[in-house]
N, C-alpha and C positions, 0 to 999 in steps of 0.2 A: 729874939731879934735876928739872930743869925739864921734861924729856921725861915723866917719871913723873907730874908734877903735871898736865901737859896730858892725859895718858891718863885720869887719875882724873876730871879735869874733863869730858872727853868722855863718859866712862862715866856720870857723873852726869847729864849732859844727856840722854843716850840713855834712861837708866832713867826719868828725869822725863818724857821725851816719851812713852815706852811707857806709863807710868802714866797720863799724861794721855789718851793715845789709849784706853787701857782704860777709863778713867773715862768718857770720852765715849761709848765704845761701849756700856758697861754702862748708861749713862743712856738711851741710845737704846733698848736692849733693854727696859729697865724701862718707859720711856715707851710702847713698842709693846705690851708685855705687859699693861700696866695700863689700856689704852683701854677705855671703857665703851660703845663703838660696835660695830656689826656690821662685820665685815670687808667691804671693798669688793667690789662686783659680785655679792653674794649675792642669789639670786633664790628666793623661796618660792612654788612653784606658779604663777609668772608674776608675783608681786608683788615688785618690787625693794625690798629692805630693807637693801642694802649702805650703810654709812655712818650708818645710823640708830642712835640710842641703843638699847642692847639692850633696856631696859625698854619703850621706846616700840614697838620691833619686836614684842616679846612681846605687848604689849597690842593692837597692830594686828592680829596674826594671831589672837589670841584673840577679839577682837570680830568679826573676819571669819568665823571658825568659828561663833560664836554667831548671827550674822546668817543664815548658811546654815541652821542648825538651827531658827531661829525662823520661817522661811518657812512659809506656810500654804497649804493646799489646801482650797478650798471647793467643794462639789458641791451643786447646786440641783436638786431633783426637781420641777420645775414641771409636767411632764407627768403626774406621779403625784398626790400630795396637796399639792404646793407647799412642802414643808418643805426645809430645807437642813442641811447638816452640814459642819463645819470641823474640820481636824486640822492640827497642826504636822507638818512633815516628820519631826521627831524622834519623834513618836508613831507614825509609820508606818514606823519602822525606818531612817530615813536617818541616816548618820553621815558627818562630814567632819573631817579632821584633817591639819594640816601635819606629816606623818610625819618625826620625827627633828629637826626644825629647833628645836623648843622645848628639848629636851635638849642639842642642840648649842650653842645660845646660852647656856644656863645654865653649861655647862661651860667657857665662856671665862674664868670667874672661879675655876676650880679649879687647885690645884697651885702650885708656886713660880714665880718670875718666868720662869725659863728654859723650864719646861714650858708656861707660858701662852703665851709668845712662840712656841714651836714649834707649839703647837696652833692659834694664831691664823694662823700662817703657812700651815699645812696645811689650813685650814678649807675645807670643801666649798662650792662656789659654787652648786649646784643642789639644791633640795629639792622634793618632789612634795606636792600636795594629794591625799590618798587619800579617796575617797568610797565609802560603802557604801549599797546600796539593795536592798530586797527587795520586789519588785512584788507578791508573793503576800500580803504583810501588808496592802497597800492594797486588794487584791482582796477579802480576807476582811473588812476593815473596812466597805467599801461593801456587800457582801452581807449583812453582819450588820445594818447600819443599815436596809436596805430589804428585809429577808428576806420580808416579807409580799407583796411583788410577785411573788416566785417561787412563791407558793402559790395565785395566782389561777388559775382554770379557765375554759375556754371553755364557751359554751353556744349551741347552734344557735338560729337564729331559728325561730319557730313560726307556723303558720297555722291559724286556727280558723274554722270555719263555724258560726255561732250558729244557734239555733233559729229566728231571724227571717231566716235566709239572708243574713246579713251576713258578708263575708269580713274577718276581723280578723287583723292581723299583730302579733306580738310580736318586738321587735328582738333580735338576737343579742347575746351578751356576749362581748367580747374578753378574752383573757388577756394578761398582760404578763410579759416576761422581761427581766432585766438583760442588756445587751449591751455589756459594758465592755471588750472587747478593744482597740478603737481608743482608748478613754480611757486605758487602761493605757499604751499606746505614747506618747500625748501627755504624760502625767504623767512617764513614764520620761525622755522627751526634755527635759523642763523641770527636773526635780528634780536630775538629775545634770549638773553643769556641764561644758561642753566646755572644753578647754584655753584657747581663746581668750577664754572668758567669765570666767575667773578673774581677779579684781582689778578688774573693772568693777563698776559699781553693781549691787547685788543686787536682782533683781526679787522683791519681798516676798511676792507672793501669786499663786496660780494658781486660776482659777475656771472652772467648766464646768458644763453641764447633764448631769444623769444620763441616760445613753443607755438608753433602754427600747425593746426590740423588741415590736411589737404582734403577737400571735398571733390570727389570725382563726379562728373555728370552721369546720368543713366547709361548714356552710350558713349564710351570712350573710343579713341582711335583703335586701340588694340582689339576691343570687343567687335567693333564694326569690321576691321580687316579680317577678324577670325571667322566672319560669315563666309568668307571665301569668294566674294565676287571680285575676281582678279582681272578678268578680261572678257572680250566677246569670244564666245566659244563656237558659235555657229550662226549663220544667217541664211534665210531662204526667202525667195521672192516669187510672186506670181503677178500677172498683170490682168487688168480688166478694161483694156482699152476699147473693146467693142461693146461694153455694157451701156445700157440706157441709164439716164440720170437717176432713176429710182434705185437701181441695183448699185450703182457707183456710190450713192449716198449711204446705202446700207452697209456696204463694205467699209466705207470710211469711218462711220460712227462706231461700228463694232470694234474696228482696230483701235480707235481712240479710247474706248472703254477698256480694252486689253492692255494698253500701254502702261508700263511700269508696274505691272502685276508681279508680285514677289512671292516666291514659294520657299518655305523653310525645308530643311532636309526631311525626306520621306513624306512630305505633304503632297496630296493628290490634287491636281488641277481639275476643276469640274467646269466644263464648258457651259453647262446650264446655269451656273451661277454668274458667268460672264454675261450671258444673254439677259439674265434678270437685271444685272447692273445696267446694261445698255438700255433696256426698256424703261428703266427709271430715268435715265438721262435724255433719251431721244425717242422720237416717234418713228418707227420704221415705215418706209414708203412701199408703194406697190412695185413689184418686180416679179419675174417668172419664178415659179416654185414647181417642185415635182409632186404631183398627187397620183399615187398608185401607178407610178411609172410613166406618167405623162406630164409634159410641161403645160402649166395652166397659169393664169394670172393669180397673184396672191400678194400678201404683205410679208416682207422680210426676206425676199429672195436676195441672195448674195452673202448671207451671214456665214454660209458654209465654205465660202472661199477663204474666210479668216480661219475657220477651224481646220481646213485642209492645208493651209500654209503653215499654221502652227504645228500640225501633225508632222509635216515633213521636217520642220526644224527640230522637233522633239526626237524624231527617228535619228537624225544625223548627230544628235547630242548623246545618243546611246541610252535614252530614257526608257523606262518601263511603260509600255502602253497598257493601261488598265481596261479601257473600254473604247472600242472604235468600230464603226461599220462604214462600208463604202456606200456611195450613192447607188440607187437602183439603176441609174443610167450614167454612162461616162460623162465627165465634165471636160470642158474645152481647155481649161487652164492647167491641167496636170495629166500625166500619163495614167492609164488605168491601173488600179491597184495602189495608188498613192494619194487617194482623196479620203476625207473623213466627213460624213454627213452628220446632220443633227435634226431631230424631230422632237419637239417639245413633248415631254411626258412619255416618249417612246424610245428614242435613240439619243444617246449622249456620247460625248467624247471626253475621256479622262486619261490623264497620264500621271505618273508618280515621279517626283524629283528624287532620283536615285544617285545624284552626284555626291551626296555626303556633305554638301555645303548649300548655302542659299543660291537661289536662281532668280534672276530678274528677266522679265520678258519686255522687250521694247518693240514698238511698231513704228513704221514710217510709211506714210502714203504720199507718193509724189508722182505726178504725171500718170495717174491711173495705174500705178504699180504699188503693190503691197509687199513690204518687207517685214519679216518677223525676225528679231535678233534675240539670242539668248546669251545672257552674261553670267558667268559663274566660274566653276573650276573644271578643267579638263586637261588631261595630259597633252602637251604640245606635239608629241610624236604619234598621236593616235587620231584617227578619223573613221567615220562610218560611210560606207557606200550603199546606196539603195538601188536594187534591180528588180523589175517586175517582168515576169515571164508569162506569156499567154499560152495556157494549156489547151484551150479549146475555143473555137469560134462557134457561136450559136446562131444558126440560121433563123431569120425572122419567120414567123408564122404568116398565113394569109387569112385575112378576114374579109368576107363579102358582106355587104350591107345593101339592102334594097333601096332603090331611088325611083320613085314613081315618075319622076320627071324625065327619066331616060327611056329610050326606045326599048321595046321588049328584046331581051337578049343582049343589049348593049352593056359593055363593061368599061368603067373608067377607074384608073388608079388614082386615088386621092392622097394617099400617104405611102411613100416609097418604102418606109420601114428601115430599120437598122439592125445590124447584127448585134448579138450579145456576146459576152466573153466570160471565160473562166480563167482567172489570173492568180498566180502566186507571187508574192513579193518577199524578197530576202534582204536582210541587213548583214553586211560584212564589216567586221572590225579589222581595220588595217593599222598595223603598228610598225613604225620605221620602214614604211613602204611594203610590208609583207602581210599577206592575208593571215589573220590569226584565228578568226572564228566567223562562221556563216550560219545564220539562223533564218528559218522561214517565219516571217511575222504575220502573214495573213494569207487567206485563200478566199477570194472574192468572186462573186458572180454578178455580172451586169446583165440585166434583162434585155432580150432582143425586142425591138419595137416592131410590131406586126406591119405587114403590108396590108393596107386597107383598100379594098376594091368595091366600088359601088356598082350594083347590077340593076339593069332595067327589069321591070316585072315580067314574069313568065306566066302565060295563060295556059292552063290545062284545057284539054278538049271539052269544051262547053262548061268548064268549071270556072271558078273565080280565079282572080290573080293569085299566084303563088309568090310569097315574099319570105326571105330567109328570116328565121326567128333568132334574134340575138340571145346568146347564152347569158343568163343573169350572173352578175358579179356579186358573189356573196361575201367577199373579203371586206374587212373593215377598212375604210379609207385611211391612208397613211400619207401625211403631208411632210414633205422634206424640202429643204432649200434646193433651188434649181441652179442651172448654169448661168 
């Protein structure tokens, strides 16, 4: 009996102990499950929230997300019109969220005690901050704000020579283009936080200058001015007041074709090319020309007054004469030795732009006066003087021609003839009023025009009439412009 009682007593003690242990264990489980804090060692994107009250952790993470979304990007267009534009990163498509941690924390309070305890025990220790960013949205926003910049167009600088011979420059206009590739990279690197940056103090704002690429036109003011067309360096005039209408027309249209002709440094001017241009634009009219040393009617008379006037301007600008020949006969509008003839396919006039800069040829025809002006670069303290010296006067020969209408032995002078000349022309460089250099630039011969006498027939004794036999001209005809 006593043994039975002892067994019962022991059983009671064991059961009580088990109940006590169960009660203590359940109390521990209940206490563990009902905690209002985040499980220990939990990290949200680098922010330690383990042990924090759940509500505080949720608030902390929410505020951190908001602080990221409220960051601003300000762009200043100082180089354009000085305006600025600011956006929040959220407006530009940026998103930030502690993925899963919010739902996980709220779920700590769901279910019965046992489920809560198990869930807490198995609670994940690591959560990530997910960030979303579309740089194309930022690119579009910037381009929309300053779209007018992309519409600008370049304009070349211009050079104008006024009626008063002033060289006036109009500046070029640049165009602008947004060049935001580098800016996009900088914003991209700032707006999306790196892992080591999460949890640190949030940088609230990003500021930058709007990057604008300057697009220069093909011809800038600097480039145009560098061509060296600074001023009028020389002008030379001849007149054609006594010319007939046909010749006056030919001078005028040739001058018009020459106007604004531009030569680059070391470029050779070719008068033949000018004549080709003029013939494309105009039809030359009949005017006296020189054929084998004689004035005859022809087409194009007068074009050599333009070449001769241009020649004199080129001489006085110190330019190198590449090819030039005098007329076979003196011309009325220039001293002998200072003219330049032209004969298509035979005689050309060429000179080289040796100024080192660009050269512009301008022409003016007014009141039957032709003026050729050269614009470019030339030292202001220098000038060139031209002098022609007659070395020899060539007496005209006498030619007799038979004229059956005259009385036997009768002589009549039908052409008085003109003397010819041998001439040397010199160019002198004058600097600061003093002669520096003197060069002979040409040695020219002008043909004498023969005295032509018509003679009546001479009868021999009982023989037929004797008439002078003209000497045949075996030279190839050479046509050149006349006076």
